[in-house]
N, C-alpha and C positions, 0 to 999 in steps of 0.2 A: 828423470826421476829424482826427487829431492832426497839428498842424503840425510841420514839421522844425525843428530848432534853427537859430538864425540863423547860427552858424558853419558848419554843414553846407550851408545854403542858399547862403552866400557862396562856399564852395568849389565847389559845383556850378555856380553862375553864372559864376565865374571860369573853370572848366574849359570850360563851354559856350561862353563868349565867345571864349576863346583858340582852342578847336577850330574854331569857325565862322570866326574871322579867318584861321587857318592854312589852312582849306579854301578860302576865297575867294582868299587869296594864292597858294596852290598852283595853283588853276585859272587865275588871271590869269598867273602865271609860265609855266605850261606852254603856254598859248595864245600868249603873246608869244614864247616861245622857238620854237614851231613856225613862227610867221609869219616870224621872223628866219631860220630854217633854209630856208624856202621862198624867201625873198628872195635868200639866198646862192646857192641852187641856180639860180634864174632868172638871176642875174648870170653864173654859170658857163656856163649854156646859151647866153646871149646872146654872151658872149665867144668861145666855141668855135664857135657857128654863124656868126658874122661872119668869123672867121678862115678857116674852111673854105670858106665861100661866096665869099670873095674870090679863091680860086684860079682860074686861067684856064680849065681844062678838067676834064672828068669824071675822066679818068685820074689826074690829080694829086690830085683830091679823094678818090678811092677809096684811093689810096696813102697819103694822110695819115690817112684814117680807120683803115686797118689798123694804122698805126703808133701812133695814139692808143689803140686798143683794148688794146694791150699794156700801157700805163701807166695807163690810167683805165678799169678794168673796170666801174665803176658807170655809165659812159656807153655808150649804144648809138646807132646811126645807121641812117638809111634815106635812099636817094636815089631821087627820082622825076624822070622827064622832064617836059616841059611838058604832055604829054598825060595825065599821071597814071600812067604805067606804072612799076612798081617796077624800078629798075635795080640797087639794092644794099640789103641789110638785114643788120644784125648778127644773129648766131645767137640771142642771148638776148632779142631784141626780137620779140614776137609781131607777125605781119603785120597783124592787125586793129587793134592799137594804133598801128602806123605809119600805116596808111591813115586812121585817124580824125584824125590830126594835120593832114591836108590840108584839113579843113573848118574849122579854127580859125585865127584870125589872131593871138591872144594866147597867152601861156603858160597852160597848163592842166594839170590832173591827170586821168589816166585810170586806172581800176581794171580789172584783168584777173585774175580769180580772187582769190588771196590777195596778189597783187603790185599795187603802185601805181607809176605812172610820171608824172614831170613832163616835159611835152612842150613843144618849141619848134619853130616852122616858120620857115625862113630861105630867101629866094630866092638863087640863084647864077647862073653863066653857063650858061643853057639848062637848068637843073635846079631842083628844089625839094629843099632839104636839111632833114631832120627829125632833131633831136637829142633824145634821151630820157635822163632821169636816174632810175635805180632808187632809189625812196624807202625801200627796206627798211632801210637804215642809219639814216635819219632816224627811222623807226618804232621801231627798236631803242633808239635814244637816248631817245625819248619814253616807251617802255614802262619802261625802267630808271628814269627819273625818277619816273614814276607809282608804281612799286613802292617807291622810296625814300621818297617822300612818304607813301604809305600805311602804311609801317612806322614812320615817325617820328611820325606824327600821334598814335597812342595814347600814345607815350612823352611827347610834349610836353604832351598833355592831362593825363596823370597828374602830371607835374611841376607844371603849372599848378594842378591841384586841391590837391596837397600844399602848394604855395606859398600858395594862397588860404586853406587851412586854418590854416597857420602864421601868416600875416599877420592873419587875422581873430581868431585866438586872442590875438595880441599886442594887437590893437586893442580886443578885448572884455574884456581882463583888468581894466581899471579899472571896467568895468560890473559884472563879477562881484564885484569887491571892494566896490563900492557896494551891490550886492544883499545880500552877506553882512552888511554893516554894518546895512542896513535891517532884515534879518530878525532881528537881535538886539534890535530895539526892541520892547518889550512895553508893555502898559498900565501896568505898574508901573515902567517905566524910560523914560518919555518924555523925560527929561532927557538921554538919550544923543544924541550928534550924530555924523553921518558925517564922516569926514575930507574936507577940501576940498583938492584938488591945487593946486600952485602954478601950473602951466601954465594959461594963459588959453584954455581950449577948452570944448567942449560938456560934458565930464565935470565941469569946475569949475562950470559953470552949473547942471547937473543936481544936483550935490551941494549947492550953495547953495540951490536950490529945495526939496530934501528937508529941509534944516535949517530953512528958513523954515516949511515945512509942519509939521514937528515942534514948532516953537515955538508955532504956533497951536493944534495939538492939545493940547499940554501945558497951555496956558492954559485952553482950553475944558474939558479933563478935570479940572483942578484946581478950576475953577469949579463943575463938576457935582458933584464929590466934596464940596466945601464946602457946596453947597446941600443935597445928600442928608443929610450929617451934621448940618447945622444944623436942617434941617426935622425929621429924625427925633428929634433931641434936644429941640427945642422942642415937638413934639407929645406927647412922653411924659408930661409933667406935666399938661396939660389932660385928656388921655385918662384918666390915673389918677384925677383929680378927678371927671370925669364918671362913671367906673365906680363910684367910691365913693358918689356921690350916688344912683346908680341902685340900688345895693345897699341904701342906707339907705331909699329909697322902698319897695323890695320888702319890707323888714322892718316897714314902718309898719302899725299896726293898721287894720283896716277897709278895706283895699285891695280893689277889685273884681277878680274873677277875670280878666275880659277885659283890665283894666289890667295885672294881673300878667303875663299872657301877652305883652302888648306890651313890657313892661319886660324880660322875659327875652330877647325878640328883639333889642331894642336892646342889651342887655348882650352878646349873642353878637357883634353887629357891632362893638361897642367892643373886645372881646377880639381879634377878627380884625384890626382896625386896629392894636392894640397889637402883635400878632404881626408885622404887616407892617413897622411902624416899627422893631421890634427887629431883624428880619432885615436891613432896609435899612441900619441903623446898623452892624450887624456886617459886612455886605459892604463898606461904606465903610472900615471899619477894616482889612479884608483888603486892599483896594486900596492903602491907605497903608502897609501892613506894620506896623500898630500892634497887631495882635492878640497877646495874651500867653496862653500855655497853661500850665496846671498839670500838667505831665507827671508821670505815675505809671504803675506797672506795673498793667495791667488784665487780668482774665480775660475775654477777648473772647468766649469760648464761653458763659460765664454771662450776660454782658451781652446777647448776641443771644437767648439762651433767655428771659430776662426780657422782652425787647422783643416776642418772639413771643407770649408769654402776654398782654401788653397788646393786641396786635393781634387776638388771638382774641376779646377783649371787644368790640373795635370792629366785628368782622365778624359778631357774633351775630345782629343784626337781619336781615341778608341771608343768613344761613346759609352764611357763607364759612369754609371750613376752612383752617387753617394746617398745612401739611405740613413737618416739620422733619427735616433730615438734617445734624446738627451734630456735628463732631468735638470731642472734649473736650480740655481743657487747652491751649488755644491762647491765647497771651498777646501783647499789644501794649503799646507804651509811648506814652501820649498823654493828652490831656485827656478825662476820662470824660464830662463834660457834652457836649462838642462831638461826640465819637464816638457817644454815645448819640443825639444829635440826628439824625445822618446815618441811623443804622439805623432809628429811629422814623419818619423822613420817608419812607424807602423803603417800609417796611411800611404806613404810612398811605396812601401813593399806591396800593400794590398792593391794599389793601382798598377804597378809595374808587372806583377806576376798574376795578372788577371787575363781574361779572354775578351775579345771584342764584344761590345754590348753587354758587358758583365756588370756585376753589382758588388758594391762594398757596403756592408751594414755596420754601422757604428752605434753602439748602445752604451749609455752611461747611466749608472744607478748608484744610489748611496744607501748604506745600511745604518748610518749613525756612527759606526766605528770606522768604516772603510768606504772608499769610493772605488767602484769597479767599472773599468772601461773595457768593453769587449769589441774588438774590430775583426770582422770576418769578411772574406771575399770569395767569389767564385774563381775557378781556375783549375789547373791540373792537379792540385792537391799535393800533399807531402807524404812520402812513405813513412811507415812506423820507424824504420831504422834511422832515417834522416831526422825525425823529430827529436830523438835522444841526443843528437849532435848539433842542433840548430844554434845553440848559444856558444858553441866553440868558436874561437877566433879563426878567421879566414876560412870557415867552413861554408860552402854553398850547397844547398840541398840538391839542386839539379843543374850541373854545369852546362848542359845542353841548352837550357832556356836562357842562359845569360849571354848568348851571342848577341842578342838585340837589346836586352835590358841587363846591363852588367852591374854587378855589385862587387864589393871587396870583402864581404864576409865579416865585417867588424861592427855593423850597425846594431844587430840584435845583442851581441855580447856587450857592447857599450850601453845599450838601452837597459839591459838587466842590471848592470852595475849602478846606473843612475837610479833605477827604481829601488834597489835594495839600500842604496845610500840614503834614500828618503824614507826608509822604514817600510817600503812596499815590496812588490815583486812583479816579475814579468814571466808568464808561463804560456805554454801552448794550450789552446782550448780544445776540448773534445769536439770532433766534427758533428755539426747538427744535421748535415746531409752529405751525400757522396759528392766529392769534388770541392768541398768547401774547406778553407783553411782559416783558422782564427787564433787570436792571441788575447790574453787577458792581462790588463795592466791595473794593478791595485795600488792604492796609496791611503795612508791614514787620513780620515776625514777631520777637517778642522771647523771650528765654529766661525761664522761670518762676523761675529762681534768681538770675540775674545781671541787674542793671539796665544799661540802655544809655544 
């Protein structure tokens, strides 16, 4: 599952926390306001009940009630005698609600249908006075507040999300700048350093840590390059001497056939070691940017055609056929030896890692801007995990198949370096059929008449 970007997560968290806080605050505010409204109603009921209950007789109480009903329509009244008989009741007050108040000593709320009443019972001279407050007005106030909060909540949450998005963008901008600087660091430019901000904060610490890491990587990489270059250089002379001595022994008169066979095997191993040291030295030069090319205009079509003929000879023992579909008169500008090395390496791999009676398909086309060489072969194929590592140095996709056709894992890495040094590239091609393996070698196309 793909994780959300940090900026989006921060905005969502901000919106969620603000929304939750506003929801809790709204609930607390509404509950507190309702209790305050009820307390104010109870005070009004108490004041009115004590005032009316203090009148001397029932007639005066009823007269005062009639007068109050004209100015306080939200209040209703009921008068009972000591035996509980109803003597007077306001028209809007249900009798069942009035009678229920006789059983309660404290202020309480009674629900009758859709209406709610706040009730109070007060003793008077020979009577029991019930004062009721219609809570419809309180309910309307609370409903209006709930609607207002409900409508404002999405707006506030949206503003919080936008604010969180903006704030996180500002906060993460130094991190993005740092990531951009780090992405520019390549193996060939480990001397690059990321800018360290002046402010003493986490970004400054992270930038300094990156620079320290780059310094250690640069030192280790330079040491590795030096070792590879020195080792390759130092090995070339003794290997050349050993190879010469073996060739001299092979020409010596009277050498036994079994000794001759063993010397041939040793000679092949020496040649393989020389090939590895040459490739390793060349890769080290690429890493340091010290490779020099003898650029010239090349007939790439003819070069590929000659390489295919050489590959036909390599595949004769296994009856491997080279199928050619080559466009003519396609020219590139570059070093003939290095470019030929790439083409031969691809064809050599296509023949070596093939099956008996297999096929190698070589297709060359031009677009006017680039030349595309596609080399495919039948065989066991390459797994998806191995494809991602094919161009790593000393990596071999299938060690088990190298028992008979051994490689040293430097050919593809070196070929890609050569391709990119010429402004092109070398990539793994998508399989056109099960069991097929292919590579695409691209180079900038040059004019056959004008040098570039």
